[in-house]
Structure formats: C-alpha cells, structure tokens
N, C-alpha and C positions, 0 to 999 in steps of 0.2 A: 884485305878490304872488308870481307864479311865479318871478321872479328871486330873491326873498328866500328862498323855500322851497328853491330849488336851492342857495343858499349854505349854508343850514342843513344840508341833506341831505348835502352833500359837504364840509362844514367848510371852505369855500373862502375862505381868507385868504391871498392871494398875498404872497410875501415881497418887500418893497421892494428895488430894485436896490442901493441904498446899503447896506442891512443885509446883503444877500447878499455883497457885496464885503468888508465888514468881517469877517464870519464867516470867509471864505476866507483873508483876510490874517492873521487871528488864528491859524487852524490852521497856516498856513505858518510863522509865527513860532514855533509850538510844535513844529516839526520834522516835521510830517506831510508825507510824500512818497509819495502813492499811485501804484500801477501801474495801478489801475482805479478808476473812479468810478461810483457808482450813486445815482440819485435816484428812489425808488419812487413818489413822487407829485409829478411835476415841475411840474405846472401850466403856467405860461407860460414856465418855464425859467430864471428869474433865478438861482437857486442853481446849477443845472447849468452854465450858461454861465460864471458867475463862477468856479466850480471849475475849469473847463477853461482859463479865462484865467490862473488863478493857478498850477495844477499842471501844468507842462510834462512832469513825470515820468510822467503817465498815458498809457498806450498804448491803453486801452479805456475806453469810457464808455457807460452805458445810462440812458435817461430813459423813464419810464413814466407814463401818466396815464389815468384812466378817461374823461376828456373828450376826444373826438376833435378838437374845435375847438382846444383847447390844444396838442395834438400837432401840428396843422398850423402853428400859430404858431411853435412851437419849430423845426420843420423849416425854415420860411422864414427864421428868424433864423440858422440854421446855414449857410445857403447861402454867405454871404460870409465865413465863418470858415475859417482855414487848417487847423483841427483837425477839420473836419467828417467826414473819413474815419475818425476814431477812434470816432465816436458812432453808436449805434443808438438811435433813438427810435421808440416804438410805443405804440398804444392798448391798454390792458389793465386788468383789475380786480385790485387787490392781492390780494384774497381768493381768486382763481381761479388765480393764477400758480404755477408750479412753481419756488419760490424756491431749492430745493436745487440743481436743475439750472442755474438762472441764475447762482448764485454759483460753482458748480463750473467754469464756463467762463471765470472771471475770474482773472487773476493777482494774487497778493499783492504788496504790501499793498493792501487794499481800503479805500476811503473811501465810506461810505454817508452821504449828506447829504440833508437834506430838511426839510419843514414839513408833516407829515401832518395829516389833518383834525382840527379842534378841535370835535368834536361827540360826544355821548354816545349810547349804545345806546337809551336811553329816548326821546331826542329823535327819533331815526330811526324808532323804533317808532310814535311819535305821527303820523308822516308816512306810515306804511305803506311805508317805504323798503325796497328790496331790497339797498341798499348796506351790508350787514352780513356779518360772518363767520358761519360755521355755528355754531349755538348750542351752546356747551359751557360747563361750569362750570370755566373755566380758572383762576379765582381760588381754587378749592378751598373754597368756602363751604359751610356746613352749616346745617341747621335753618332758623330764622326768617331768618337772614342771607341765605340763598339765595332766600328768598321776598320780601324787602322791599328797601329802597333800596340796600343794600350790593351787590346783584347787578348794579346799573347800572354801566356802565364806559365809559370814553372809548375811541373807536375807535382813536385813536393809541396807547393803552396796549397794545391787542392787537397792533397792527402792530409796535411797537418790541420787544416781548417776542419775537415770532416772528423778527424780523431778528437779534436777538442769539443766539437759539437756532441759527439757520442759520450764524452767524459763529463759533460755538464751534469751537475748534481751528484758527482761521485767524488770520493777522496782519492786523488790521483796526482802523479807527476809525469809530465812529458818531457823527455830529454832527447833532442834531435840535432844531428849535424845537418846544416843547410847553408845556403848563401845568406849573407846578412840582409840582402834585399828581400829575400823570401821571409825571413824572420819578422821583418818590419811589417810586411803586407799581412802576414798571419795575425800578428798582434793588433794591427789596425782594424782588421775585420772583426776580431773577437771583441775588442774594446767598443767598437761602434755598435755592436749588437748586445753589449753588456753580458757576454758569456761569463761563466764563473771562474775567472782567473784571480786567484788570491795574490799571486806574486809571479813576476817574470824577470828573468835575468839573461843576459846575453854575454857569452864568453868568446872572444875572438880566437881563431885558430889560424895556423899557417897552412893554407890549402895547397900551396905550391910544394911545400915540404912533405905533407901527408899524402896528397893525391896527385901531385904534378898537375894541378889545375890552377889556372891564373884567374882566380875569382876571390872576392872578399867573402870569407866564410866564418861560421861561428858554431858554437854549441848553444842552442836555445833551450833553456830550462823553464818550464811553466808549472806552477803548482795550482791545481784545481781543487776547489773545496766546496763542501755543502753549506758552509756558513755564508752570511751576507757580506762579509768583509771582502771587498773587491778593490784591487789596486790597478790603476791605469797608467802606471809609469814602469819603465824598464831601465835598470842600471846596466851600463856597458863596461865590461872588464877587459883588460889587455890579455888575460889568459885565465885558465881554470883556477889557479891558486893565487891570483892577484888579490892583495888585501883591500885595496881601495878601488872604487869604480872611477873610470876616466870621464864619463859623461852620463847624462840621463835624458832619454826621450820618453814621450808619452802622448796621451790623448786628452786634449782640452778644447772646449768650445767646438766640438764636432769636427776636429781635424787633428792630423798627426803632427806633433811638434818635435823637431829634431833636437832642440836644446831647451829644456825647461828653464834653465838659468837665464839664457838670452831672452826667451819669450817673456819672462816676468819683468825683465828690465825695460824691454822696448815694445811691449804689446800696445801701448797707447798710440803708436804710430800706425796702427792698422786702421783701414777705412774702406768702406764700400762705395761703389759708384764713383770711382776715380775720374777726375776730369781729363786726365791724360790716359790714353789707352795704349796698352802694350800690344804690339803686332808681331806676327811671325813672318819670316822671310818666304820667298816663293818656293813652292813645291812643284816639281815637274816629273820626278822619277825616271828621267832618261838623260843622264848627264852626257852620254856619248854624242847625242844629237843636239841638246839644248845648251851645252856649255862650250864656249869657243875661245880661241886665242887669236888676237888680231895680228895680221902680218901685212906686209907692204901691198900685196895684191889681193887681199881679201881676209877671210876668217878661216881658221883651221879647226875642225872639230876633233873629238877624242877618238874618232875612227881613222884619223890621219888625213882626212880629205880636205882639200882647199876649196872653200865655198865662196861664191860670188853672191853676196846678199845686200839688200838695201839696209841702211842703218836705222830705218824707221822703228823696227821692233827689237833692236839689239841694244843692250844696256851694259855698262860696266858693272861688274859684280865683285862681291867679297864673300868669302866663306868663313866658317867658324875659326879655322886656323889663322886667318888674317885678323879677325876681330879680337882674338885672344892675345895678340901681341901688344906689348906696351906702346910701341910706335907702329901705327897701322901703315902698311906699305901701299903704294899706288896700285890700283887694280891691274892685274895682269890677265884677267879672264873677263869674258863677256857672256851675257845670258840672252838667249832668244826668248822674249816675253810676248806670248801670243795674244794675251788679253789684258785689258786694263781693269776689268772687274770680273769676278767669278760668274761664269755662265754666259758671258758675252759671246755673241755669234762670231766665229772665226773666219767665215767664208769671205768676209770683206778683205782679208789679207790678199786674196786672189787678185783684187783690183788695185789696192793701194800699194802692194809690194809683191808683184808677180814672181820675182826671183826667189823671194822668201817662201812663197806658197809652193813653188816648184820644189824647193829644198825639202819642205815638210812632206810633200807628197812622195818624194823619192825615199823618205825614211819613215813612211807611214806604217810599215810593218812593225818597226820597233815601237813607235808611239802607240799604235793600236793595241799592242799586247801588254801594255802596262797593267800589272795585276791588281793594283789597289781598286777596290770597289767604288772609290770616290769619283772615278772617271766614268763610270757607267751612266748612260743616259745624258751625258754632257756633250756639248759641241766638240767636234773632232779637234784634236791637238790642245785640249783644255789644260790649264794649269790651276793651282790652288794657292791660297795665301797671297792673293793679289787684290789690290784696290787702289784708290787714289793715294792712300798712305804710302804705298810702295814707291811712289814717284815724288815723295817729298824731297826738297833739295837738301835738307839736313836731317840727320838721324842721331839718336843716342842709342848705341847697340851693345849687346852682350852675347857671348857664345853660350849656348845651352849645354855644350858637351865638355868644355874645359873646366878644370877643378879650381877655379879662382873667380873672385868677384872683381871684375874690371869692366867698367862701362866706358866705351870708346865713342869718340865723335867722328861721324862719317859725313863728309861733305861731297859736293858734286865733283865730277871728273870729266874732262873733255867736253864740257858744256852739257852734260847729262847727269840726272840723278843716279846714284849708285844703288843697285838692288842687292839684297842679301839672300843667301840660301836659307832653306827651311830649318836649319839647325841654329839659327840666330833669332833673337828677339830685339825689338827696337821701339822707340817712341818717335813718331814723325815730328819734325820741327820745321818752322818756316824761316828761321834765320840762324846764322852762326851764333849770334849772341844768346839766343834761346837754348841752343844745343849745348853751348859751353856752361850755361847756368845749370841746366838739368844734370849734366854730367858731374858737375861739382857737387850737387845735392846727392846724387846716387853713389858717388865714391866717398862720401863722408863716413866717419866711423859710426855714426848713428844708424845710417842706412845699412851698413855692413852688419852691425849687430842685430838689426831687425831680420835681415835675410838669413843670418846664421841660425835663427830660431827655427827655420823651416827646411833648410837645405841638408840633405844627406849626401855627402861628397862621394860616397862609393856607388851611388846610383848611376845607371847607364847614362841618363841625362839629368844631372843634378839640378840644373836651373831650368825652370819651366815658367810658362806664362802665368799659370795659376798661382805660383809663388810670387812672381814679380808684381802682379796686380793687387796683392794684399796690402802693399805699402801705400799709404795716402801721402802723395807728394805735398799736398797742402799742409798736412800735419807735420811732415818732415821739415818743410820750409819754416813753419812756425817754431819748431824745436830749435832750428838754427838761426832764428831771428831774421828771416828774409821773406816773411809772408807777403808783404806788400809787393815785392818784386815778382813772385810767382803769380799773384793776382793780376798784375799788369800784363804778363804774357798771356794769361787765360783770357783776359778782356780783349786783347788784340786778336786772339783766335776766335772771338765771337762767343766765348763760353759764358753762360750765366746759369745760376742754380735753377733746376726745374721748379715750376710753380709750387708743387707739393712740398718741396724742401724749403723754399722760401717761407711758406706758411708755418712749417715746423719751427724754423729759426725764429720767426716773428712771435709765435706763441710761447716758445721757451724764453725769449728775451723779455716778453711782457710779464711772464710769471715770476721772473727774478729781478725786476726793476727795483733798485734800492729806493729808500725814502729820499725825497728831494730830487728824483730823476728829472732831468731837463732834456726833452727831445731835441731842442735846438743845439745843445752841446753835443749830445750823442751822435747827431747826424754827421759831425765832422770827425768822428772816431772810426777806425777800421772796424768792420763787423765783429771780428774775433775779439777785439779789445773791449767789447761791451759786456762780455760775460766774465764772471768771477773765476778765480783760479782755485783749484783744489788745494786745501791747506796742507795735505800730506805730500802730494806730488809736485805741486807748483804748476800743473797743467790746467788749461781752461776746460770748463765743464762741457764744452761742445766741440765737435770737429769742424765747426764753421761750415765750409762747403764740402 
C-alpha cells in the first residue's frame, strides 16, 4: 500500500529504455542538436542517458529528481560512461528550484526532455501530500469554476508551463511525455499569452503498453525560438515516425480549436447572445440520499432503505447513460429536488411535505458534509443547476460524458417533467413540436461539423455548455433553410431582440439599402432576407438575431 501511495504521490511512471531511445532518435532525425540537456524529473535516468548517448553535441547536462534513491542509481549508471564529466545530477524538488538561474547557466540550444508526474492536484490533496506547487490560480479561473472541478490540475501541466516560461527568448526544444489533455492545456496557455513557440507537434503513444496507464498520452515537442515567427497550430501524429499528421488543432479568435479544418468550414455558424440558452442538469452531490427507485409501497434509496415520501418534491430523472442511448428508456429513477430555484429557502418543505422533511433530517449528516464549497452559506439541503428551466415539459438533451454527438428528445413522464443529472446539458422547450424541431437542427451534419471544431473527444467531459452555446441556432436554421420556423418558436416563447441589437440591425440595414429601396416592400420580407449575401460564401452579411 505504501509503495502504491508513493507512486500516486509522485506520478512515478518510469520511461522504458526502448521508448527513451526511440524518442531521442526521433528528435535527432528532426534536426535537434542541443548544446545542453536538462531532465527536470529524471527518475532512474533512462531519458537522460539516452539523450546523452544520442546527442554528442551536448557539452552540459543536468538531471534532477526529488527521490534520492533514483539519483544514486543515475550516478552509478554514469560511472562507466565517457560523457559523465558533462553531467551534473542532484536531488531536488522541482517546485523549490531556481529554474531561472539553472537555465541561465546553460548554453543554447537547450533540450528539455522528460516524463513529469502523471498525477493531479486533487489526488495529491487526498493523500495530504506536500509534493505540490504553491497554491495560485494560474489558470485564471473565476467564480464557480475556481471553486469546483475545473480548478483541479495536473502537476505536469504546472511544470511544463513554467519550463516554457523560463525558456522564452531562448533557442530551445522541449520534448515531454504527458497526457494529451495536459499537452493541449499547456499549448492553450502559452498561445493565449503569446509565448515564443515557433512550432508544436503532438505524437500519440500507447500509454497502456508503455506504462500500464489507461489514459490518452503523447510526446509533446515544442520548439522555442528567439525570432518573431510564432505558430499557433499543432499537428497531431499517430506515432513518432508517422509521415502525415492526422489532425490539426490550434488557437484562433482567443479560443482553442479542436479541428482547424472544421472550424474554417463552419465558423459562420458561431454567434453570441443565443436566444436559446443551454442549461445543465441538477447537481446534488449525494446520490445515496437524493436518487430513488419507485416501488409499490414507496421509494427506495441507494442505501437500501424504503422511504415513505410525498411526491411533491420527487421527479422522474434521466442520467448521462440514458441520454446517450439512441432510444431513450423510460425513467427508472427519481430525484428528490428540494428547490425550484437556487438559494430558495428549504424550510417550507417542513410544512408542505413533512415526511420528506423528516427524511432529509434523518440523512442530514450525509447532506451537511458535502464537500463542495458551493453549498457553503446556502439553505440547508440546497441543490444547484435548478430553475424554472429544470421543470420544462420538453427538453433537447445531450450527455457531456459520452463520446458522441447525439441530441435526444426528453418528454414528461407520469404526469411530471423529467429532470436530468448534472452531467447532461439541455435546452428547455414548451412543446413536443419545438423539441423535435430543435433536435433535428442539432443532429444535422452542419451542427455536427461545427461542434467537431471545438470538441476534444479524449477529454474527461468532451461536451460542455461553453462549446454548445457557441452555435447560433438562428444561423444554423438559416443555413438549413428553416429560419422562419425557428423565429416562430422564438416569438411564441416571447423572445425579441434587445433594443440595442434592434438598433444595430436598423443602422446596418439603412447603411446598405440599395438604390430604389422601397420600405413598403421590405416590410413584408423576413428581416434576414433584407441583407445582401457575401459573394464568396453565399452567407448573409449579418447574423440577424
């Protein structure tokens, strides 16, 4: 158990010798000729020694590791090597070293090579580990994102970002084994801040075979340069020696793009201020108490208890696994929904549903110890992700966890609206007709192409609300020739363009009125049809609403 915890705490996955040699041979064939080599977390030294074997151009090398036993092993391996006089190996913690001074003492070009820890900050926190950087919001998160799961990060992400920051304005190459999700976050961070990356390449590896780790992993190779030529795209290859790349992601218009090719084809469907708003399902963080199965004589919770509850606060529910199915099953579970809006006082349950209140009080210990900070300072037994939208009779929903784009229609069940768990996203609808129409739009090839521009399928939650809301449904409807229909649904829902947007539309329309413009004729045309189409794309020059 102690050995297992040590491996978790230090993300200890040693690089196999064969893989280390292949990586160094690949870098050599790519033209890398370092004058100095650094391995910040050298472990037993397989990558460090393979690099020294391959790159005779190096005059200095440094190997560092937090584990003194590994340092002794590396020193013993160096004794018989002719290049041992070039190498300095010592025990040290990455987070405590003065990396600025370390790199200042090395000649260019620099090769930083390694396999940093494959462990997250939350995993280390659960072990009460001190092997963590000083706590800072280096990702720049705000609000709930800073309090919830988004603030969790991979230790290697922090390390690689800091290495690239120290290498800025140097002639250097960084070649690191890491999770593909970490590689993207590192590149996104550096692109956003316009650090000096001249070129970035990502080469997929079989982590299961190499490390017995069930994660998507890669070798990330970044060239840093002192010149002004900076590239904000990354080609993805199936392996180190693949001749052609399989895809390209990059950074455009201040966001990370999963597929540059799809983005260029479908970016005209993007729009802000969507009239339809994506919502997330209900978050309660206590499934053993809040999720139930209905039986003849009451409800049974996940603790195995048969509970006598009023039906006032109990709703049929569907989870991600249900929504992801091609044919949605009837709800088999029910959820206890204690509020209709966030922050609503829950003590009224005591009077409107006394048996439900007694049930909550009996399980108050479990509910009160929910660890997420979002519950602090809220009414007792609070939930999140709830509002009038949660109780809409019809919904168009998608799972955030499953690796496919499938938008499902969810209707009422047993005379009640169906609620979704917090791994689902949905658009609330007022009728079956509206839900079927929106599902048809969202399942179109155009919509799928647009979403493919932003979705990284190996992410823990590939589909997010931030991605979904980028699509303008009005622009999509116009693309598919059904703009009038979506506008009729919006009108029925009481939607109208905000005054400032109406003014913008009016001013743009006035500025481009053709000679012979007749207001009486134009009044009978749809708003979007009053604007000319772009000669190159065929798309109208405004997003309409």
